[in-house]
C-alpha positions as CSV (number, residue, x, y, z in Angstrom):
1,X,110.6,107.4,90.7
2,X,111.2,104.9,87.9
3,X,112.7,106.2,84.7
4,X,111.0,105.6,81.4
5,X,113.4,102.8,80.4
6,X,112.2,100.6,83.3
7,X,108.5,101.0,83.0
8,X,106.4,98.7,80.9
9,X,103.3,100.8,80.9
10,X,102.7,104.2,79.4
11,X,103.2,107.2,81.7
12,X,100.3,107.5,84.0
13,X,99.7,110.0,86.8
14,X,100.5,108.1,90.0
15,X,101.6,109.2,93.4
16,X,105.1,108.0,94.5
17,X,103.8,105.1,96.6
18,X,101.5,103.8,93.9
19,X,104.4,104.1,91.3
20,X,106.7,102.3,93.6
21,X,104.2,99.5,94.2
22,X,103.4,99.1,90.5
23,X,107.1,99.1,89.7
24,X,107.8,96.5,92.4
25,X,105.6,94.0,90.5
26,X,105.5,95.2,86.9
27,X,108.7,97.1,85.9
28,X,111.0,95.5,83.4
29,X,113.2,94.3,86.3
30,X,110.4,92.6,88.2
31,X,107.9,91.5,85.4
32,X,109.5,88.1,84.7
33,X,109.4,87.0,88.3
34,X,105.9,88.3,88.7
35,X,104.8,86.4,85.6
36,X,106.3,83.2,87.0
37,X,104.4,83.6,90.2
38,X,101.1,84.6,88.6
39,X,101.2,81.7,86.2
40,X,102.1,79.3,89.0
41,X,99.3,80.3,91.3
42,X,96.8,80.2,88.4
43,X,97.5,76.4,88.0
44,X,93.9,75.4,88.5
45,X,93.0,77.0,85.2
46,X,93.1,74.5,82.3
47,X,95.6,76.8,80.5
48,X,97.3,78.8,83.2
49,X,100.0,80.6,81.2
50,X,97.7,81.8,78.3
51,X,94.9,82.8,80.6
52,X,97.2,84.6,83.0
53,X,98.7,86.6,80.1
54,X,95.2,87.3,78.6
55,X,94.2,88.7,82.0
56,X,97.3,90.8,82.3
57,X,96.8,92.3,78.8
58,X,93.0,92.8,79.1
59,X,92.7,94.1,82.7
60,X,94.0,97.4,84.2
61,X,96.1,97.2,87.3
62,X,93.9,97.5,90.3
63,X,95.4,97.4,93.8
64,X,93.3,95.2,96.1
65,X,94.7,93.5,99.2
66,X,93.1,90.4,100.6
67,X,94.0,88.2,103.5
68,X,96.3,86.0,101.3
69,X,97.8,88.6,99.0
70,X,97.5,91.3,96.3
71,X,94.9,91.0,93.6
72,X,96.6,93.2,90.9
73,X,94.0,93.1,88.1
74,X,90.6,94.6,88.1
75,X,87.7,92.1,88.1
76,X,90.0,89.0,88.2
77,X,90.6,86.6,91.0
78,X,94.3,86.1,90.5
79,X,96.0,86.7,93.8
80,X,99.8,87.2,94.3
81,X,100.3,85.6,97.7
82,X,102.3,87.5,100.3
83,X,104.5,84.5,101.0
84,X,105.6,84.5,97.3
85,X,106.5,88.3,97.3
86,X,109.9,89.7,97.7
87,X,110.6,91.7,100.9
88,X,110.7,94.8,98.6
89,X,107.3,94.1,97.3
90,X,105.8,93.6,100.8
91,X,107.5,96.8,102.0
92,X,106.0,98.7,99.1
93,X,102.5,97.5,100.0
94,X,103.1,98.3,103.7
95,X,104.4,101.8,102.8
96,X,101.5,102.5,100.5
97,X,98.9,101.5,103.1
98,X,100.6,103.4,105.9
99,X,101.3,106.6,103.9
100,X,97.9,106.8,102.1
101,X,95.2,105.6,104.6
102,X,92.5,107.9,103.1
103,X,92.9,106.4,99.7
104,X,91.8,102.9,100.7
105,X,88.3,101.5,100.8
106,X,88.1,98.8,103.4
107,X,85.6,95.9,103.1
108,X,85.1,92.8,105.1
109,X,87.6,90.7,103.0
110,X,89.7,93.3,101.2
111,X,91.2,96.7,101.0
112,X,90.9,98.5,97.7
113,X,93.1,101.4,96.6
114,X,91.0,104.3,95.3
115,X,92.8,105.4,92.1
116,X,92.0,108.8,90.8
117,X,93.8,108.7,87.4
118,X,93.2,106.8,84.3
119,X,93.5,102.9,84.4
120,X,97.0,101.6,84.2
121,X,97.5,99.1,81.4
122,X,100.7,97.1,80.8
123,X,102.2,97.4,77.3
124,X,101.5,94.1,75.4
125,X,104.9,94.1,73.7
126,X,106.8,94.1,77.0
127,X,104.6,91.5,78.6
128,X,104.8,89.2,75.6
129,X,108.6,89.6,75.3
130,X,109.0,88.6,78.9
131,X,106.7,85.6,78.4
132,X,108.7,84.4,75.5
133,X,112.0,85.0,77.3
134,X,110.7,83.0,80.2
135,X,109.7,80.1,77.9
136,X,112.8,80.2,75.7
137,X,115.2,80.3,78.7
138,X,113.5,77.4,80.4
139,X,115.6,74.3,81.0
140,X,112.6,71.9,81.1
141,X,113.0,71.1,77.5
142,X,116.6,70.8,76.2
143,X,115.7,71.2,72.5
144,X,115.4,74.9,71.7
145,X,113.1,74.1,68.8
146,X,110.6,72.6,71.2
147,X,110.7,75.7,73.4
148,X,110.1,77.9,70.3
149,X,107.2,75.7,69.3
150,X,105.7,76.0,72.9
151,X,106.2,79.8,72.7
152,X,104.4,79.9,69.4
153,X,101.5,77.8,70.6
154,X,101.0,80.0,73.7
155,X,101.2,83.2,71.5
156,X,98.6,81.7,69.1
157,X,96.3,81.0,72.1
158,X,96.7,84.6,73.3
159,X,96.1,86.0,69.8
160,X,92.9,84.0,69.5
161,X,91.6,86.0,72.5
162,X,93.3,89.4,72.1
163,X,93.7,91.1,68.8
164,X,97.3,92.1,68.3
165,X,98.2,94.5,65.5
166,X,100.8,93.6,62.9
167,X,103.3,96.1,64.2
168,X,103.3,94.5,67.6
169,X,103.6,91.0,66.0
170,X,106.5,92.2,63.9
171,X,108.3,93.7,66.9
172,X,107.7,90.5,68.9
173,X,109.0,88.3,66.1
174,X,112.1,90.5,65.6
175,X,112.9,90.5,69.3
176,X,112.1,86.9,70.1
177,X,112.6,84.9,66.9
178,X,114.9,87.3,65.0
179,X,112.6,87.3,61.9
180,X,110.6,90.0,60.3
181,X,107.3,88.3,59.4
182,X,104.1,88.0,61.5
183,X,103.6,84.9,63.6
């Protein structure tokens, strides 16, 4: 079971397989690589990074398996392809399907996990910190000021779609930009 320091969601009631699967994709250790994959596969969207993050922040985690991969967010057609998963992520999916067969609804094109607890939502501060870390550590643009500007633009696009309270903005600014004023 993941300890509190590695989770990026509030403590929800989950069975051990569900917890292991959620952590395989969305713990602090795996979130950055998951964000990279989800943004990359959402490339047909005119603004793939902002829209992917908006989806992640708005939609609860919903475990749905299709022929090509995991659709982790309820009501959204963002699929994490099996071929882009780590072996640990694929093993977690396999273990969950094998050990909890009665908790799955099977349809023609998908298997959906029947969750009995409250919806699992990722913490916005952790998702946004990982997003900014991903952008600021990128080597595509050599000038750090340009990476900061890109990060700011994407955060503004996200904030135009999702209301973020001032406390969260302050925490994000302190962590990413080392300042104490809202973006």
